[in-house]
C-alpha positions as CSV (number, residue, x, y, z in Angstrom):
1,Q,1.6,-6.5,-7.5
2,Q,1.5,-9.8,-7.5
3,S,2.4,-13.2,-9.5
4,P,-0.8,-15.8,-9.9
5,G,-2.0,-18.0,-7.4
6,T,-0.9,-15.9,-4.5
7,M,-2.8,-15.4,-0.8
8,N,-2.7,-11.5,1.5
9,M,-2.6,-12.2,5.1
10,F,-3.4,-9.3,7.4
11,S,-2.1,-9.7,11.2
12,A,-2.6,-6.5,13.6
13,T,-1.9,-5.0,17.4
14,R,-4.1,-2.6,17.2
15,N,-7.9,-2.7,15.5
16,I,-7.8,-1.6,11.8
17,F,-10.0,-2.7,8.9
18,A,-8.3,-4.1,5.8
19,V,-10.1,-4.1,1.9
20,L,-8.9,-6.0,-0.7
21,S,-9.9,-5.6,-4.6
22,L,-8.0,-7.5,-7.4
23,T,-7.1,-6.4,-11.4
24,S,-6.7,-8.6,-13.4
25,G,-4.2,-7.8,-16.5
26,S,-3.8,-4.1,-17.0
27,A,-7.4,-3.4,-15.9
28,G,-9.2,-4.0,-12.2
29,F,-13.0,-5.2,-11.2
30,Y,-14.1,-5.1,-8.4
31,I,-16.4,-8.0,-7.0
32,K,-19.8,-6.8,-7.0
33,P,-22.5,-7.3,-4.4
34,G,-26.3,-7.6,-5.3
35,A,-27.0,-4.0,-3.8
36,V,-24.8,-1.8,-4.5
37,S,-24.6,-0.2,-7.3
38,H,-22.0,0.5,-10.2
39,R,-19.6,2.9,-9.1
40,S,-17.4,5.0,-11.8
41,S,-14.0,4.7,-9.3
42,A,-11.0,3.1,-10.9
43,L,-7.4,2.9,-9.3
44,F,-5.7,1.1,-12.6
45,M,-4.4,1.9,-16.0
46,N,-6.2,0.8,-19.2
47,A,-10.0,-0.8,-18.6
48,V,-10.8,-3.5,-20.6
49,S,-14.6,-5.5,-20.8
50,P,-14.8,-6.6,-17.1
51,P,-16.3,-10.4,-16.8
52,P,-19.6,-11.7,-16.3
53,G,-20.8,-10.5,-12.0
54,W,-18.0,-8.3,-12.0
55,Q,-17.6,-4.1,-12.0
56,E,-14.7,-2.7,-14.1
57,V,-12.4,-0.4,-11.9
58,K,-10.8,2.6,-13.7
59,G,-7.5,4.4,-13.6
60,E,-6.5,7.8,-12.5
61,L,-4.7,7.1,-9.0
62,W,-0.9,6.4,-11.0
63,S,-0.3,8.3,-14.6
64,P,2.2,6.7,-16.7
65,D,4.3,9.7,-15.7
66,K,5.2,8.6,-11.9
67,K,8.0,6.5,-12.6
68,A,11.3,5.1,-10.1
69,D,13.8,7.2,-11.0
70,I,15.4,8.2,-8.1
71,R,18.7,5.0,-7.2
72,I,19.0,4.6,-3.3
73,E,22.2,2.1,-3.4
74,G,22.7,-0.5,-0.1
75,G,24.5,-0.4,2.4
76,K,21.6,2.2,4.2
77,T,22.2,4.9,2.2
78,L,18.9,7.2,2.5
79,K,17.2,10.0,0.9
80,T,14.4,12.6,2.6
81,F,12.3,14.2,1.0
82,Q,10.6,17.2,2.8
83,M,7.0,17.5,2.0
84,P,5.5,21.6,0.9
85,S,3.1,23.3,3.8
86,H,-0.4,22.4,1.2
87,A,0.2,18.6,1.2
88,E,-1.4,16.3,3.0
89,R,-1.0,13.4,1.3
90,V,2.3,11.7,-0.9
91,Q,2.3,8.9,-3.3
92,Y,5.8,6.6,-3.0
93,M,6.5,3.7,-5.3
94,L,9.8,1.5,-4.9
95,T,11.3,-1.0,-7.5
96,S,14.9,-2.3,-8.4
97,P,17.4,-2.6,-10.7
98,A,18.0,-5.7,-12.6
99,G,14.9,-8.0,-10.9
100,R,16.7,-7.9,-7.5
101,P,15.5,-8.1,-3.7
102,I,13.9,-5.1,-2.3
103,K,15.3,-4.5,1.5
104,A,13.9,-0.8,2.3
105,K,12.4,1.6,5.7
106,V,10.0,4.4,4.2
107,E,9.2,6.6,7.3
108,L,8.0,9.6,8.1
109,W,9.2,12.2,10.4
110,I,7.7,15.3,12.0
111,G,10.2,17.0,13.9
112,P,13.2,15.7,14.7
113,I,12.0,12.3,17.3
114,R,8.6,12.4,15.9
115,C,8.3,9.5,13.5
116,T,4.4,8.5,12.7
117,H,4.9,6.2,9.7
118,E,7.0,3.8,8.7
119,L,6.8,0.6,6.5
120,I,10.2,-2.0,6.4
121,Y,9.5,-3.7,2.6
122,D,11.3,-6.9,2.1
123,C,10.6,-8.5,-1.6
124,M,12.0,-11.6,-4.0
125,N,12.2,-9.4,-6.8
126,G,11.4,-5.4,-7.0
127,K,11.1,-5.7,-10.6
128,S,8.4,-7.9,-11.0
129,F,6.5,-6.8,-7.6
130,P,6.8,-3.1,-7.2
131,L,5.0,-1.6,-4.4
132,R,2.8,1.6,-5.5
133,A,2.0,3.4,-2.2
134,T,-0.4,6.2,-1.0
135,L,0.3,8.4,2.7
136,G,-2.4,10.8,4.1
137,F,-1.3,12.5,7.1
138,K,-2.0,16.5,8.0
139,K,-0.4,19.5,7.2
140,L,2.7,19.5,9.1
141,S,5.3,19.8,6.4
142,P,6.5,15.7,7.4
143,V,9.6,14.7,5.7
144,L,9.5,11.4,4.2
145,K,12.5,9.7,4.5
146,I,13.2,6.1,1.9
147,S,16.5,4.0,3.0
148,T,18.3,0.7,2.6
149,D,19.6,-1.8,4.6
150,G,22.9,-2.8,5.7
151,S,23.3,-4.9,2.5
152,F,25.0,-3.1,-0.3
153,E,24.1,-5.8,-2.9
154,F,20.6,-4.8,-2.9
155,P,20.2,-0.6,-4.1
156,L,16.4,0.4,-4.9
157,E,15.2,2.9,-7.2
158,C,12.3,5.2,-5.3
159,G,9.6,7.5,-7.1
160,V,8.1,10.0,-4.7
161,F,5.5,12.6,-5.7
162,V,3.4,15.2,-3.9
163,P,0.3,15.7,-5.9
164,S,-1.4,19.0,-5.9
165,P,-4.5,20.2,-3.8
166,E,-7.1,19.5,-5.9
167,E,-4.9,16.2,-7.1
168,S,-5.0,14.9,-3.9
169,E,-9.0,16.0,-3.3
170,K,-9.3,13.4,-5.9
171,I,-7.4,11.2,-4.6
172,I,-9.4,11.4,-1.0
173,D,-12.2,10.7,-2.8
174,I,-11.4,7.6,-5.5
175,T,-9.5,5.6,-2.1
176,K,-12.4,6.4,0.5
177,N,-15.1,5.2,-2.8
178,M,-12.6,2.5,-2.6
179,F,-12.4,1.7,0.7
180,Y,-16.1,1.9,1.6
181,S,-17.6,-0.4,-1.3
182,A,-14.8,-3.1,-1.9
183,P,-16.6,-6.3,-1.2
184,M,-13.6,-7.7,0.6
185,K,-13.2,-6.1,3.7
186,D,-12.5,-7.0,7.2
187,R,-12.0,-6.3,10.3
188,V,-8.6,-7.6,12.0
189,Q,-8.6,-7.1,15.6
190,G,-5.3,-6.3,17.4
191,G,-3.5,-7.7,19.7
192,S,-1.5,-7.7,23.4
193,T,1.6,-5.4,23.4
194,I,2.6,-6.2,26.4
195,D,3.2,-10.2,25.5
196,N,3.9,-10.0,22.4
197,K,1.4,-12.5,21.1
198,G,0.7,-10.3,18.5
199,G,-3.6,-10.2,17.1
200,A,-5.2,-11.7,14.3
201,I,-5.3,-12.8,10.9
202,R,-7.4,-12.4,8.3
203,S,-6.6,-14.1,4.5
204,F,-7.9,-13.6,1.3
205,N,-7.5,-16.2,-2.2
206,I,-6.1,-14.6,-5.0
207,D,-7.3,-16.1,-8.3
208,P,-4.7,-17.1,-10.2
209,T,-6.1,-15.2,-13.6
210,W,-5.0,-11.4,-11.8
211,D,-2.0,-10.1,-11.5
212,K,-2.8,-7.1,-9.6
213,T,-3.9,-6.6,-5.7
214,Q,-4.6,-3.2,-4.6
215,I,-4.9,-3.0,-0.4
216,M,-5.8,-0.2,1.4
217,V,-5.7,0.2,5.5
218,W,-7.1,2.4,8.3
219,S,-8.6,2.8,11.6
220,T,-10.9,5.2,10.6
221,D,-14.2,3.2,12.0
222,V,-12.7,1.0,14.4
223,G,-11.2,3.6,17.3
224,K,-9.0,6.2,15.0
225,K,-5.7,4.7,16.7
226,S,-2.5,4.4,15.4
227,F,-1.8,0.5,14.3
228,K,0.9,-1.8,13.4
229,T,0.5,-5.1,11.4
230,N,2.2,-7.4,8.7
231,I,0.7,-7.9,5.6
232,E,2.1,-11.1,3.3
233,I,1.8,-11.9,0.1
234,L,2.5,-16.0,-0.1
235,Q,2.6,-18.8,-2.7
236,G,2.1,-21.2,-1.4
237,P,2.8,-22.2,2.4
238,N,6.5,-20.7,2.9
239,N,7.2,-18.6,-0.1
240,A,6.2,-14.9,0.8
241,K,7.2,-13.1,-2.4
242,Q,6.6,-10.0,-0.2
243,H,6.1,-8.9,3.1
244,L,5.0,-5.1,4.5
245,N,5.9,-4.3,7.7
246,L,4.0,-1.3,8.3
247,R,3.0,1.4,10.7
248,C,0.6,4.1,10.7
249,G,-0.6,6.9,12.5
250,G,-3.9,6.1,12.7
251,A,-7.6,8.0,11.2
252,T,-5.5,10.9,9.9
253,Q,-2.9,8.1,8.0
254,P,-5.0,5.6,6.2
255,Y,-3.0,3.8,3.9
256,H,-3.1,2.4,0.3
257,A,-1.0,0.5,-2.0
């Protein structure tokens, strides 16, 4: 979630596809291409009438009962969540008490030494800019780890939700439909990992009337390799409201936020 008049910027060290769609108020709309028929997939809550030329997006991923009710104190405090054997997807939510900044790390571990997903999240105001994310993975009963950084002044509040097999299939259909039908979609070319020069940069201008943005990154159509990317939500040239440093394990780990 972000303030009006902001911009999303992506950079990557490997090839990924990034897609973006927007929400106004409490509902969301796709920009409707002329050749794309109406779709009923929806990612946000209460619907309102879409403006001319836009396509309504209804909400099903985040029900009202999914709340961030687990507090994690600052000072490198952590909590772990063991995934059940049937799980192939997890949803998590990050926010902060009293509108404090968030400095958090989310990791997915398979065994003691293999980390297949890492998100470092830096946010100016966790109450105004909460993060809601959906992560896919293989059925290996991994452990989700959420931790704060060394600043004792910055606790966070989180929620972790493991969907049932039926709900997981529904989430897969919704997010895959969003990924392949979103009009704001671009390939981000990776850069060199040897000289540390980084990859390509893509930016998406957000209309001032919108107050929410959904993003999905996935490498399934560009080699299915793991990828690293930086996502920044900017308001003005030097005012980063949110920063996501994301690493995912390839085609088996589509990431939607």
